[in-house]
Phi, psi and omega in degrees: 000137174229120181054039178078007182242144178292135178246126178255135176244131174266105186283146175069015180301317180296327178292320179296330179297339179274354182231083190278005183280007180117175186300330182267358179294120182058040184302316182300319178295317180298315179296318179299318178296320178299314181297326181280327189260328185293313184306314180293316181299311181295319179300310187282322189254350178242300187289309184305310180298323180293314180296318178296335177270005178080019181260162172260158182234136174245127179237126181243129177235154186221143176076168188299329185302332188257354186300309180295323179298317180294323177296318179293321177297316178301315178300316179299316181294321175300312183302322183268002177075022181249358186297324183294345179267004185235144169249120178250133180228139177229139175217168176223136180270355178203177182256013178296128176065017178295341176295345178274350183272127180286000000 
């Protein structure tokens, strides 16, 4: 939230700019970067400030691309003692690539 308004960030946009062949161009690399960078960013810049302010956090992720990232985020939050202040939800609108989900 910024000034009482929801702020949305499109993650990895600059990375996608280096792969102009479409959304699936170098997809595995993009997903790997997402998995490596999102848990720390969300932990430090979203969850930590909210928990320190006495708030709860709800995080919703969607599709196979985000499943591992959400698991890593959950692990990070457990390690730092903030997981109990968060509700994490994951869903999929189809069964495409579900074989990639652990």
